[in-house]
MIVO-220198 format. One record per residue (C-alpha): residue in one letter; x, y, z. Coordinates in nm, 2 decimals. Each point is the difference from the previous one (the first is absolute). Layout:
<pts>
  code      xx      yy      zz
     A       X       Y       Z
...
</pts>
This chain:
<pts>
  code      xx      yy      zz
     M    3.49    0.18   -1.49
     Q   -0.37    0.02    0.12
     N   -0.24    0.21   -0.19
     T   -0.19    0.20    0.26
     D   -0.31    0.05   -0.22
     D   -0.02   -0.37   -0.09
     Y    0.04   -0.11    0.36
     S   -0.27    0.25    0.12
     R   -0.23   -0.14   -0.27
     Y    0.08   -0.35    0.11
     V   -0.09    0.07    0.37
     E   -0.31    0.19   -0.09
     L   -0.12   -0.28   -0.24
     Q    0.06   -0.26    0.27
     K   -0.21    0.21    0.24
     Q   -0.29    0.04   -0.25
     L   -0.01   -0.36   -0.10
     K    0.02   -0.12    0.36
     Q   -0.29    0.22    0.10
     A   -0.20   -0.13   -0.30
     S    0.09   -0.36    0.08
     E   -0.11    0.04    0.36
     A   -0.33    0.17   -0.10
     Y   -0.07   -0.28   -0.25
     Y    0.08   -0.29    0.22
     K   -0.10    0.13    0.35
     D   -0.29    0.24   -0.08
     G   -0.14   -0.14   -0.32
     Y    0.05    0.33   -0.17
     S    0.19    0.07   -0.32
     P    0.15    0.35   -0.02
     M    0.17   -0.07   -0.33
     S   -0.07   -0.23   -0.30
     D    0.17   -0.34   -0.03
     Q    0.19    0.12   -0.31
     D    0.14    0.31    0.18
     F    0.10   -0.22    0.29
     D    0.17   -0.26   -0.22
     F    0.18    0.27   -0.20
     G    0.12    0.15    0.33
     I    0.14   -0.34    0.10
     K    0.18   -0.03   -0.33
     E    0.15    0.35    0.05
     L    0.12   -0.12    0.35
     E    0.16   -0.31   -0.15
     A    0.18    0.22   -0.26
     F    0.14    0.22    0.28
     E    0.11   -0.30    0.20
     I    0.18   -0.16   -0.29
     A    0.19    0.32   -0.06
     H    0.06    0.05    0.38
     P   -0.01   -0.34    0.18
     E    0.12    0.18    0.32
     W   -0.34    0.17    0.02
     K   -0.20   -0.32    0.03
     N   -0.09   -0.15    0.34
     P   -0.18   -0.33    0.08
     E   -0.33    0.18    0.05
     S   -0.01    0.16   -0.34
     L   -0.33   -0.05   -0.18
     T    0.20   -0.15   -0.29
     A    0.08   -0.30    0.23
     V   -0.30   -0.05    0.22
     V   -0.36   -0.09   -0.04
     G   -0.27    0.25    0.11
     S   -0.16   -0.09    0.33
     D   -0.37    0.00    0.10
     L    0.06   -0.14    0.35
     L   -0.24    0.12    0.28
     N    0.06   -0.03    0.37
     H   -0.34   -0.14    0.09
     F    0.05   -0.33   -0.19
     Q    0.21   -0.30    0.09
     K    0.31   -0.03   -0.21
     V    0.07   -0.29   -0.23
     E    0.35   -0.08   -0.13
     H   -0.01   -0.12   -0.36
     R    0.18   -0.32   -0.06
     I    0.08    0.12   -0.35
     P    0.02    0.38   -0.05
     M   -0.29    0.17   -0.18
     L    0.20    0.23   -0.23
     S   -0.14    0.27   -0.23
     I    0.02   -0.03   -0.38
     S    0.21    0.24   -0.21
     N   -0.20    0.23   -0.22
     A    0.02    0.10   -0.37
     Y   -0.19    0.26   -0.20
     S    0.13   -0.06   -0.36
     K    0.06   -0.27   -0.25
     E    0.37    0.08    0.01
     E    0.01   -0.07    0.38
     V   -0.18   -0.33   -0.06
     A    0.24   -0.10   -0.27
     E    0.30    0.09    0.23
     F   -0.15   -0.23    0.27
     I   -0.03   -0.29   -0.24
     H    0.35    0.06   -0.13
     Q    0.15    0.00    0.35
     A   -0.19   -0.33    0.08
     L    0.13   -0.17   -0.32
     S    0.35    0.12    0.07
     S    0.00   -0.19    0.32
     V   -0.23   -0.29   -0.10
     P   -0.02   -0.04   -0.38
     Q   -0.27   -0.27    0.02
     A   -0.24    0.24    0.19
     T   -0.22    0.06   -0.31
     E   -0.35   -0.08    0.13
     W   -0.18    0.27    0.19
     I   -0.33    0.02    0.17
     C   -0.20    0.33   -0.02
     E   -0.27    0.07    0.25
     R   -0.21    0.31    0.08
     K    0.14    0.20    0.28
     I   -0.28    0.03    0.26
     D    0.01    0.33    0.18
     G   -0.04   -0.13    0.35
     I    0.18   -0.12    0.32
     S    0.25   -0.29    0.00
     M   -0.10   -0.28    0.24
     S    0.16   -0.31    0.13
     L   -0.22   -0.29    0.10
     T    0.14   -0.29    0.20
     Y   -0.17   -0.34    0.01
     Q    0.09   -0.29    0.23
     N   -0.12   -0.33   -0.13
     G   -0.25    0.19   -0.22
     I   -0.14    0.22    0.28
     L    0.04    0.38   -0.01
     V    0.20    0.09    0.31
     R    0.14    0.35   -0.08
     A   -0.04    0.29   -0.24
     A    0.27    0.27    0.00
     T    0.06    0.32   -0.20
     R    0.33    0.06   -0.17
     G    0.10    0.26    0.26
     N    0.36    0.09   -0.06
     G    0.07   -0.31   -0.20
     S    0.15   -0.20    0.29
     V   -0.27    0.06    0.27
     G   -0.37    0.05   -0.06
     D   -0.32    0.07    0.20
     D   -0.21   -0.30    0.10
     V   -0.35    0.08   -0.15
     T   -0.14   -0.36    0.02
     A   -0.33    0.10    0.16
     N   -0.07    0.26   -0.28
     V    0.12   -0.22   -0.28
     K   -0.23   -0.28    0.11
     T   -0.30    0.22   -0.09
     I    0.10    0.00   -0.37
     A   -0.22   -0.25   -0.18
     D    0.26   -0.07   -0.27
     I    0.25   -0.15    0.25
     P   -0.06   -0.36    0.10
     H    0.03   -0.08    0.37
     K    0.08   -0.36   -0.10
     I    0.16   -0.14   -0.32
     D   -0.10   -0.34   -0.11
     G    0.28   -0.20   -0.15
     A    0.27    0.24    0.14
     P    0.34   -0.16    0.08
     Q    0.06   -0.09    0.36
     G    0.21    0.24    0.21
     L    0.05    0.37   -0.08
     L   -0.12    0.17   -0.31
     E    0.03    0.37   -0.07
     V   -0.22    0.17   -0.26
     R    0.06    0.36   -0.10
     G   -0.24    0.23   -0.18
     E   -0.17    0.33   -0.02
     V   -0.29    0.13    0.21
     Y   -0.20    0.26   -0.20
     M   -0.33    0.19   -0.01
     E   -0.24    0.00   -0.30
     F   -0.11    0.34   -0.14
     K   -0.36   -0.06    0.08
     T    0.08   -0.06    0.37
     F    0.22    0.31    0.01
     E   -0.27    0.22   -0.15
     F   -0.26   -0.14    0.23
     L    0.21    0.08    0.31
     N    0.07    0.35   -0.13
     D   -0.37    0.06   -0.07
     E   -0.08   -0.10    0.36
     L    0.26    0.24    0.14
     E   -0.12    0.28   -0.23
     A   -0.36   -0.06    0.14
     Q    0.14    0.05    0.35
     G    0.19    0.32   -0.10
     L    0.33   -0.17    0.04
     K    0.31    0.01   -0.22
     G    0.02   -0.29   -0.24
     F    0.29   -0.25   -0.04
     Q    0.28    0.08   -0.24
     N    0.00   -0.31   -0.22
     P   -0.07   -0.38    0.02
     R    0.36   -0.10    0.07
     N    0.04    0.23    0.30
     T   -0.35   -0.09    0.13
     A    0.09   -0.37   -0.01
     S    0.32    0.08    0.19
     G   -0.19    0.19    0.27
     T   -0.26   -0.27    0.02
     L    0.26   -0.27    0.08
     K    0.13    0.22    0.28
     L   -0.35    0.03    0.17
     K   -0.01   -0.13    0.35
     D   -0.35   -0.14   -0.04
     P   -0.03   -0.31   -0.24
     Q   -0.37    0.05   -0.02
     E    0.05    0.35   -0.14
     C    0.26   -0.14   -0.24
     A   -0.25   -0.26   -0.12
     K   -0.24    0.28   -0.10
     R    0.26    0.14   -0.24
     R   -0.02   -0.32   -0.22
     L    0.37   -0.03   -0.09
     R    0.11   -0.25   -0.27
     F    0.31   -0.20   -0.06
     F    0.21   -0.14   -0.29
     A    0.27   -0.26    0.07
     Y    0.31    0.03   -0.22
     H    0.31   -0.17    0.16
     I    0.12   -0.31    0.20
     P    0.34    0.09    0.14
     D    0.08   -0.36    0.11
     A    0.12   -0.29   -0.22
     I   -0.30   -0.24   -0.03
     G    0.11   -0.22   -0.29
     T   -0.11    0.22   -0.29
     Q    0.24    0.12   -0.27
     K   -0.17    0.32   -0.12
     H   -0.17    0.31    0.14
     S   -0.29   -0.07   -0.24
     E   -0.04   -0.34    0.16
     N   -0.02    0.16    0.35
     L   -0.27    0.23   -0.12
     Q   -0.20   -0.30   -0.12
     M    0.05   -0.17    0.33
     L   -0.11    0.30    0.19
     K   -0.32    0.00   -0.20
     A   -0.05   -0.37    0.08
     F    0.05    0.07    0.37
     G   -0.31    0.24   -0.03
     F    0.18    0.34   -0.03
     P   -0.11    0.26   -0.25
     T    0.28    0.05   -0.24
     N    0.04    0.26   -0.28
     E    0.03   -0.07   -0.37
     F    0.36   -0.03   -0.13
     W    0.18   -0.01   -0.33
     T    0.32   -0.16   -0.12
     A    0.26    0.20   -0.20
     H    0.35   -0.07   -0.13
     N    0.15    0.34   -0.09
     T   -0.05    0.38    0.05
     E   -0.23    0.04   -0.30
     E   -0.24   -0.27    0.12
     I    0.00    0.15    0.36
     M   -0.09    0.34   -0.13
     Q   -0.28   -0.14   -0.22
     I   -0.14   -0.16    0.31
     S    0.03    0.33    0.18
     D   -0.20    0.17   -0.27
     R   -0.27   -0.26    0.04
     I   -0.02    0.04    0.38
     L   -0.01    0.38   -0.03
     E   -0.27   -0.02   -0.26
     G   -0.22   -0.21    0.23
     R    0.07    0.20    0.31
     E   -0.32    0.20   -0.01
     E   -0.21   -0.32    0.00
     L    0.15   -0.13    0.32
     P   -0.19    0.03    0.33
     Y    0.32    0.05    0.20
     P    0.30    0.23   -0.02
     I    0.32   -0.09   -0.18
     D    0.30    0.23   -0.06
     G    0.21   -0.21   -0.23
     M    0.13   -0.34   -0.09
     V    0.24   -0.23    0.18
     I    0.26   -0.20   -0.20
     K    0.14   -0.31    0.17
     Q    0.25   -0.27   -0.11
     N   -0.21   -0.32   -0.03
     D    0.27   -0.25    0.08
     L    0.03   -0.03    0.38
     E    0.35   -0.13    0.00
     L    0.11    0.29   -0.23
     Q   -0.17    0.24    0.25
     Q    0.24   -0.13    0.26
     E    0.30    0.04   -0.23
     L   -0.09    0.36   -0.08
     G   -0.03    0.07    0.37
     F   -0.08    0.32    0.19
     T    0.13    0.34    0.08
     S   -0.04    0.13    0.36
     K   -0.34    0.14   -0.10
     S   -0.13   -0.18   -0.31
     P    0.01   -0.33   -0.19
     R    0.20    0.00   -0.32
     W   -0.25   -0.23   -0.16
     A   -0.31    0.23    0.01
     L   -0.08    0.35   -0.12
     A   -0.31    0.22    0.03
     Y   -0.08    0.19   -0.32
     K   -0.21    0.30    0.12
     F   -0.26    0.16   -0.22
     K    0.01    0.37   -0.05
     A   -0.27    0.20    0.16
     E   -0.32    0.02   -0.21
     R   -0.09    0.34   -0.13
     A   -0.35    0.12   -0.11
     Y   -0.12    0.34   -0.13
     T   -0.31    0.17    0.13
     Q   -0.15    0.35    0.05
     I    0.00    0.19    0.32
     H   -0.35    0.14    0.08
     S    0.06    0.16    0.34
     V    0.24    0.04    0.29
     D   -0.09   -0.05    0.37
     F    0.20    0.13    0.30
     Q    0.03   -0.25    0.28
     V    0.09    0.09    0.36
     G    0.23   -0.24    0.18
     R    0.04   -0.06    0.38
     T    0.27    0.27    0.03
     G   -0.20    0.25   -0.21
     R    0.20   -0.06   -0.32
     I   -0.20    0.08   -0.31
     T    0.05   -0.26   -0.28
     P   -0.14    0.07   -0.35
     V   -0.16   -0.31   -0.15
     A   -0.08   -0.03   -0.37
     N   -0.33   -0.17   -0.10
     F   -0.01   -0.15   -0.35
     E   -0.19   -0.23   -0.22
     P    0.05   -0.36    0.14
     V    0.27   -0.21   -0.15
     R    0.11   -0.36    0.06
     L    0.36   -0.03    0.14
     A    0.17   -0.31    0.14
     G   -0.33   -0.18    0.06
     T   -0.19    0.28    0.18
     T   -0.21    0.29   -0.12
     V    0.17    0.34    0.07
     K   -0.19    0.32    0.00
     R    0.21    0.24    0.20
     A    0.37    0.07    0.08
     T    0.18    0.23    0.24
     L    0.17    0.31   -0.15
     H    0.20    0.02    0.33
     N    0.04    0.38    0.02
     F   -0.01    0.31   -0.21
     D    0.37   -0.02   -0.09
     E   -0.07   -0.33   -0.17
     I   -0.30    0.15   -0.18
     E    0.23    0.28   -0.13
     R    0.26   -0.25   -0.10
     L   -0.24   -0.21   -0.20
     G   -0.18    0.30   -0.14
     V   -0.33   -0.18    0.05
     R   -0.35    0.16   -0.03
     V   -0.36   -0.11    0.04
     G   -0.11   -0.14   -0.34
     D    0.35   -0.13   -0.09
     T    0.06   -0.35   -0.13
     V    0.26   -0.16    0.23
     G    0.21   -0.32    0.01
     V   -0.07   -0.19    0.32
     E    0.21   -0.28    0.14
     K    0.00   -0.21    0.31
     G    0.35    0.03    0.15
     G    0.10   -0.36    0.07
     D   -0.36   -0.09   -0.07
     I   -0.10    0.17    0.32
     I   -0.05    0.37    0.01
     P   -0.17    0.18   -0.29
     K    0.19    0.30   -0.12
     I   -0.01    0.24   -0.29
     I    0.31   -0.03   -0.21
     E   -0.05    0.25   -0.28
     V   -0.24    0.24   -0.17
     D   -0.08   -0.06   -0.37
     L    0.01    0.37   -0.12
     T   -0.12   -0.10   -0.35
     K   -0.34   -0.09    0.15
     R   -0.04    0.31    0.23
     P   -0.34    0.15   -0.06
     E   -0.06    0.37   -0.03
     H   -0.21    0.00    0.31
     S    0.27   -0.15    0.23
     V    0.02    0.17    0.33
     P    0.32    0.06    0.21
     I   -0.01   -0.15    0.35
     A    0.00    0.28    0.25
     A    0.10   -0.05    0.37
     P   -0.29    0.04    0.24
     E    0.01    0.29    0.25
     Y   -0.23   -0.16    0.26
     C   -0.03   -0.35    0.14
     P   -0.26   -0.19   -0.21
     V   -0.13   -0.17    0.31
     C   -0.01    0.26    0.28
     G    0.04    0.32   -0.20
     M    0.29    0.14    0.21
     P    0.28    0.18   -0.19
     L    0.28   -0.22   -0.12
     S    0.37    0.08    0.07
     K    0.33   -0.09   -0.16
     K    0.34    0.04    0.17
     E    0.28    0.14   -0.22
     E    0.22   -0.31    0.04
     Q   -0.29   -0.24   -0.08
     V   -0.18   -0.10   -0.32
     D   -0.32   -0.10    0.17
     L   -0.31    0.20    0.07
     R   -0.15   -0.08    0.35
     C   -0.31    0.05    0.19
     E    0.10    0.11    0.35
     N   -0.34   -0.07    0.16
     L    0.06   -0.32    0.21
     H   -0.38   -0.02    0.05
     C   -0.05   -0.02   -0.38
     P   -0.26   -0.29   -0.05
     A    0.22   -0.16   -0.26
     M    0.26   -0.06    0.28
     R   -0.24   -0.12    0.27
     Q    0.04   -0.38   -0.07
     C    0.38    0.04   -0.02
     L    0.01    0.21    0.32
     F   -0.19   -0.27    0.19
     E    0.23   -0.27   -0.15
     H    0.30    0.20    0.12
     F   -0.15    0.06    0.34
     V   -0.06   -0.37    0.08
     S    0.33   -0.13   -0.16
     R    0.25   -0.19    0.20
     E    0.25    0.28    0.04
     A   -0.28    0.24    0.10
     M   -0.29   -0.12    0.23
     N    0.06   -0.36   -0.09
     I   -0.37   -0.11   -0.02
     E    0.08   -0.33   -0.16
     N   -0.35   -0.12   -0.09
     L   -0.13    0.32   -0.15
     G    0.12   -0.04   -0.36
     P   -0.07    0.20   -0.33
     A   -0.31   -0.20   -0.10
     L   -0.16    0.04    0.34
     I    0.08    0.37    0.01
     A   -0.17    0.04   -0.34
     E   -0.31   -0.18    0.12
     L   -0.02    0.21    0.32
     L    0.04    0.32   -0.21
     D   -0.26   -0.11   -0.25
     A   -0.24   -0.09    0.29
     H    0.07    0.34    0.16
     K    0.11   -0.18    0.32
     I    0.32    0.22    0.00
     S    0.07    0.34   -0.15
     N    0.27    0.14    0.23
     L    0.30   -0.18    0.16
     A   -0.15    0.02    0.35
     D   -0.31   -0.20   -0.12
     I    0.22   -0.31    0.00
     Y   -0.01    0.00    0.38
     D   -0.38    0.02    0.01
     L   -0.06   -0.31   -0.21
     T   -0.21   -0.27    0.16
     Q   -0.06   -0.37   -0.05
     E   -0.33    0.08   -0.17
     D    0.17    0.24   -0.24
     L    0.24   -0.27   -0.11
     V   -0.22   -0.31   -0.02
     S   -0.25    0.20   -0.21
     L    0.26   -0.01   -0.28
     D    0.03   -0.28   -0.26
     R    0.21   -0.30    0.10
     M    0.07    0.13    0.35
     A   -0.05   -0.26    0.27
     E   -0.02    0.09    0.37
     K    0.34   -0.15    0.08
     S    0.16    0.21   -0.28
     A   -0.18    0.31    0.12
     Q    0.13   -0.06    0.35
     N    0.35   -0.03   -0.13
     V   -0.03    0.34   -0.17
     L   -0.13    0.16    0.32
     D    0.27   -0.16    0.21
     A    0.27    0.14   -0.24
     I   -0.16    0.35    0.02
     Q    0.00    0.00    0.38
     K    0.36   -0.13    0.01
     S    0.11    0.29   -0.23
     K   -0.10    0.25    0.27
     R    0.30   -0.11    0.21
     L    0.26    0.08   -0.26
     S    0.26    0.27    0.07
     L   -0.02    0.36   -0.13
     E    0.22   -0.06   -0.30
     N   -0.26   -0.24   -0.15
     L   -0.27    0.27    0.02
     L    0.23    0.26   -0.15
     F    0.08   -0.21   -0.30
     A   -0.36   -0.12   -0.03
     I   -0.17    0.34   -0.03
     G    0.18    0.08   -0.32
     I    0.20    0.31    0.06
     R    0.18    0.07   -0.33
     F    0.37   -0.08    0.00
     V   -0.03   -0.17    0.34
     G    0.09   -0.37   -0.06
     R    0.06   -0.28    0.25
     T    0.35    0.12    0.10
     K   -0.09    0.37    0.04
     A   -0.31   -0.09    0.20
     R    0.22   -0.19    0.25
     I    0.25    0.28    0.02
     L   -0.27    0.25    0.08
     A   -0.17   -0.23    0.26
     K    0.32   -0.07    0.18
     H    0.10    0.37    0.01
     F   -0.33    0.15    0.11
     R   -0.14   -0.30    0.20
     S   -0.36    0.12   -0.04
     L   -0.24    0.10   -0.27
     Q   -0.08    0.33    0.18
     K    0.36    0.11    0.01
     L    0.05   -0.08   -0.37
     Q   -0.32    0.20   -0.09
     E    0.14    0.30    0.19
     A    0.35   -0.01   -0.17
     T    0.12    0.29   -0.22
     I    0.18   -0.04   -0.33
     E    0.32    0.10    0.18
     E   -0.04   -0.27    0.26
     L   -0.07   -0.26   -0.26
     T    0.29    0.09   -0.23
     A    0.23   -0.02    0.31
     I   -0.06   -0.38    0.00
     P    0.25   -0.20   -0.21
     D   -0.15   -0.13   -0.32
     I   -0.30    0.24    0.01
     G    0.05    0.26   -0.27
     D   -0.20    0.31   -0.10
     R   -0.24   -0.19   -0.23
     I   -0.10   -0.25    0.26
     A   -0.03    0.26    0.27
     S   -0.22    0.22   -0.21
     S   -0.22   -0.30   -0.09
     I   -0.04   -0.10    0.37
     C   -0.10    0.36    0.10
     E   -0.25    0.04   -0.28
     F   -0.16   -0.34    0.08
     F   -0.06    0.09    0.37
     K   -0.13    0.35   -0.09
     D   -0.25   -0.13   -0.26
     P   -0.34   -0.01    0.17
     V   -0.12   -0.30   -0.20
     F    0.31   -0.21    0.08
     K    0.00    0.11    0.36
     S   -0.37   -0.10    0.04
     E    0.07   -0.35   -0.14
     L    0.30   -0.04    0.23
     D   -0.20    0.11    0.30
     A   -0.27   -0.25   -0.09
     L    0.26   -0.28   -0.01
     V    0.15    0.11    0.34
     S   -0.35    0.00    0.15
     K   -0.03   -0.37   -0.09
     G    0.28   -0.08    0.25
     L    0.30   -0.03   -0.23
     E    0.34    0.03    0.17
     T    0.15    0.36   -0.03
     Q    0.32   -0.07    0.19
     F    0.33   -0.16   -0.11
     T   -0.01   -0.33    0.19
     G    0.29   -0.16   -0.18
     E    0.32   -0.07    0.19
     V    0.28    0.24   -0.08
     K    0.30   -0.20   -0.10
     D    0.32    0.14   -0.13
     H    0.21   -0.30   -0.09
     F    0.01    0.11   -0.37
     A   -0.02    0.37    0.08
     G    0.18    0.20   -0.28
     I    0.01   -0.30   -0.22
     T   -0.13    0.01   -0.37
     A   -0.06   -0.35   -0.13
     V   -0.10   -0.14   -0.34
     I   -0.19   -0.32   -0.05
     T    0.05   -0.20   -0.33
     G   -0.09   -0.35   -0.12
     T   -0.23   -0.27    0.15
     L    0.06   -0.07    0.36
     P   -0.03   -0.36    0.13
     T   -0.29    0.05    0.24
     L   -0.08    0.38    0.02
     D   -0.17    0.21   -0.26
     R    0.15    0.34   -0.06
     N   -0.27    0.18    0.20
     A    0.07   -0.21    0.31
     A    0.37    0.06   -0.03
     R   -0.04    0.37   -0.06
     K   -0.23    0.02    0.31
     M    0.25   -0.17    0.22
     I    0.27    0.24   -0.11
     E   -0.22    0.31    0.04
     E   -0.13   -0.11    0.34
     N    0.35   -0.01    0.12
     G    0.09    0.35   -0.10
     G    0.13   -0.06   -0.35
     K   -0.10    0.14   -0.34
     V   -0.07   -0.21   -0.31
     S    0.08    0.15   -0.34
     G   -0.09   -0.12   -0.35
     S    0.34    0.06   -0.16
     V    0.37   -0.06    0.09
     S    0.22    0.31    0.04
     K    0.31    0.10    0.19
     K   -0.23    0.08    0.29
     T   -0.12   -0.36    0.02
     S    0.12   -0.17    0.33
     W   -0.06   -0.36   -0.11
     V   -0.20   -0.21   -0.24
     L   -0.23   -0.29    0.10
     A    0.02   -0.24   -0.29
     G   -0.20   -0.31   -0.09
     E   -0.02   -0.23   -0.29
     A    0.01    0.14   -0.35
     A    0.13    0.34    0.12
     G    0.10    0.21   -0.31
     S    0.14    0.34   -0.07
     K   -0.04    0.13    0.35
     L    0.22   -0.27    0.13
     Q    0.25    0.06   -0.28
     K    0.01    0.37    0.08
     A    0.05   -0.06    0.37
     Q    0.29   -0.23   -0.08
     E    0.16    0.26   -0.22
     L   -0.03    0.26    0.27
     G    0.13   -0.23    0.27
     I   -0.32    0.01    0.20
     P   -0.06   -0.29    0.25
     I   -0.23   -0.28   -0.12
     H   -0.22   -0.19    0.26
     D   -0.25   -0.28   -0.03
     E   -0.33   -0.07    0.18
     A    0.17   -0.22    0.26
     W    0.23    0.29    0.10
     L   -0.30    0.23    0.04
     L   -0.19   -0.25    0.21
     N    0.31   -0.07    0.21
     E    0.06    0.38    0.06
     L   -0.35    0.05    0.12
     S   -0.02   -0.32    0.21
     N    0.32    0.11    0.18
     L   -0.18    0.32    0.12
     G   -0.21   -0.19    0.25
     S    0.28   -0.22    0.13
</pts>
């Protein structure tokens, strides 16, 4: 009999881990620590052992996370690039060794290497010449990033003495701490948000479209594996051969039992702070290559290798002040400033306190001594307060009543935990407002990116959104590293944006609660900006999917003299104020959900196709869902749709449906 609470937990856990996996691999962002993610996977495995009927082929316990992007050519790996199972305790390491010896008693020699916190990379050489570099992708198919990888000085373009024919070399692309800190210093000088950590920065760098920009990031590489048989007998011999071929290889140690392995781990951990690059553990591999083949693989991992992950470092320091930062949406975030401490290779001097509920939960005050960790060696966070060291002069952290930047009163909705600044013209939000305005789903000004916006703001070339349309060639070429051709590309993109339909403008101007979908609904219904401006709350709420909150926000926006003035200025520049899109109703009344990685379309493109043909795209599956568009590595959404008996379609079906409309 199925336990409803257990199954609900299983489905919710699948959802959380899938979202974290997609953020990590696709966006280079880590919303949870490695340890939390790995423990979540173990919990999933326990559920699936107890209830095998719950498991589907797309479960995260059976597939490798995917970092595939649509703008790169795809490469099919001859030999799958699998992930390595993780362990966090001596007991788990001992169990791994025991399992191996149960299958292959002679597997007693193990190689221990530092686990570099970087990006797995496959290099293919033909007769000694580098012909292709590919990311791990989903384990079976990776992205071709050859042009970017050729900018990495550690990677030889030609191998002297390499065997004739095909040779594959696998390793890790990484970024050194000094490079990471230099990049963040540059961004801070420009008033831009810094990168999250060296690993994610390396990942994002490999995905850049411009190899010259990639070269500036100074990535590094360690080789650690030759997946093909080349006449050697041991993994250690392969490492020595890679070094002879001219590849940088990391130091390794030989062990014969769990005790020796853990002693090596202690040695690696002790020397971690002296390393110029990030590591997050130790990799243990069976040294005998023939025994590796005997031990074999699961669908996800080799049985002859294990990653022993180090626990997050913790340091204690004293909080001396708390700042209140204002985000793009007006959200107020308290940030603790403390005496600098060294964690995971970088100096940390501040950490977010998230919100005032978290401050209350921790019981933290200014003056307290607190324990600080880097979750997954990424995001600094305050873990605990050492009450034994609380000074008499410690001060409770009070929530501000006014925005620290613009001075406007802050608000907090009953159902929310966050304080917010409601002033969309708050200077703290100007950079983000401009970034939102030019984004692809808004005015789609492709060549006007965050760095250029920051330069234009600093140079006082722009201060209001309408100023974008007054930019000249002279304004742009006066900036650093801006050539005439690049400047003209920006101006062309700006002029092109004027022809976009009304829904783009409605989304771009930043009306609160009006996202892409709602902007299109409003534009299709009213057909013109003037009619929308004249609409009453009653007229707005009569439209399907436009509720009281959205209607009130729209009316308040158009009544505000500051917002109206900015909108009038934009209209005066010649922007389209009519709905010019074609009204199509092929998917009218349809609510679709998109999940997984589609073969050729990204999710935004697929969503736009559905919405432009009258449909609605939701982020979750329910009984109201009409059908699900599923791609590779679809997870809990696909499973829920199958349970509810909702039709499942693929990209080919969608393209065929739309192509038939014109026939």
